[in-house]
VEXGU-518704 format. One record per residue (C-alpha): x, y, z; residue in three letters. Coordinates in nm, 4 decimals. Layout:
% VEXGU-518704
X_Y_Z_code
X_Y_Z_ala $
...
% end
This chain:
% VEXGU-518704
X_Y_Z_code
-1.1824_-4.8997_-1.9556_unk $
-0.9187_-4.8123_-2.2099_unk $
-0.5550_-4.9447_-2.0732_unk $
-0.3952_-4.5873_-2.1103_unk $
-0.6567_-4.4613_-1.8727_unk $
-0.5812_-4.7213_-1.6120_unk $
-0.2077_-4.7028_-1.6233_unk $
-0.1656_-4.3394_-1.6696_unk $
-0.4474_-4.1677_-1.4483_unk $
-0.1648_-4.0817_-1.1887_unk $
0.0310_-3.8787_-1.4476_unk $
-0.2959_-3.7291_-1.5907_unk $
-0.4224_-3.6330_-1.2342_unk $
-0.0751_-3.5053_-1.1515_unk $
-0.0724_-3.2735_-1.4612_unk $
-0.4355_-3.1345_-1.4017_unk $
-0.3413_-3.0679_-1.0127_unk $
-0.0201_-2.8981_-1.1484_unk $
-0.2348_-2.6714_-1.3856_unk $
-0.4691_-2.5777_-1.1131_unk $
-0.1533_-2.4840_-0.8917_unk $
-0.0165_-2.2704_-1.1531_unk $
-0.3428_-2.0931_-1.1985_unk $
-0.3763_-2.0237_-0.8344_unk $
-0.0116_-1.9028_-0.8304_unk $
-0.0983_-1.6568_-1.1076_unk $
-0.3946_-1.5274_-0.9141_unk $
-0.1926_-1.4769_-0.6020_unk $
0.0659_-1.2788_-0.7965_unk $
-0.2154_-1.0561_-0.9577_unk $
-0.3666_-0.9934_-0.6143_unk $
-0.0174_-0.9165_-0.4849_unk $
0.0353_-0.6642_-0.7498_unk $
-0.2890_-0.4950_-0.6906_unk $
-0.2193_-0.4758_-0.3205_unk $
0.1242_-0.3352_-0.3481_unk $
-0.0252_-0.0671_-0.5964_unk $
-0.2946_0.0152_-0.3287_unk $
-0.0348_0.0545_-0.0657_unk $
0.1759_0.2737_-0.2866_unk $
-0.1292_0.4860_-0.3670_unk $
-0.2276_0.4890_-0.0086_unk $
0.1561_0.6096_0.0982_unk $
0.1281_0.8739_-0.1602_unk $
-0.1967_1.0020_0.0064_unk $
-0.0523_0.9756_0.3521_unk $
0.2731_1.1766_0.2605_unk $
0.0578_1.4370_0.0978_unk $
-0.1691_1.4572_0.3993_unk $
0.1366_1.4785_0.6319_unk $
0.2918_1.7310_0.4287_unk $
-0.0411_1.9577_0.4464_unk $
-0.0391_1.9163_0.8333_unk $
0.3026_2.0204_0.8600_unk $
0.2504_2.3220_0.6532_unk $
-0.0596_2.4330_0.8884_unk $
0.1454_2.3663_1.1881_unk $
0.4366_2.5742_1.0561_unk $
0.1919_2.8246_0.9758_unk $
0.0341_2.8256_1.3154_unk $
0.3739_2.8573_1.4925_unk $
0.4518_3.1631_1.2733_unk $
0.1400_3.3303_1.4081_unk $
0.2544_3.2309_1.7553_unk $
0.6004_3.3630_1.6997_unk $
0.4538_3.6959_1.5654_unk $
0.2056_3.7221_1.8710_unk $
0.4818_3.6521_2.1102_unk $
0.7156_3.9279_1.9528_unk $
0.4241_4.1794_1.9585_unk $
0.3665_4.0838_2.3370_unk $
0.7431_4.1424_2.3972_unk $
0.7489_4.4751_2.2271_unk $
0.4569_4.6048_2.4311_unk $
0.5995_4.4801_2.7478_unk $
0.9407_4.6317_2.6817_unk $
0.8101_4.9649_2.6171_unk $
% end
């Protein structure tokens, strides 16, 4: 076996381990980026759904208010 291999296997193993660690770190970073984008998209959809629901509720309350006014007007005559 070559002398440099016997004497230098520890730094070589550390270098390989470091490269593997960097690849895994980059992979985690990319996964986090995808998750953040997905969460922002989900938040946008939730806000749009809440706005639509609020508009429907406001329309229904407007109809109820008009019905109550009509009933009060009938009873008041």
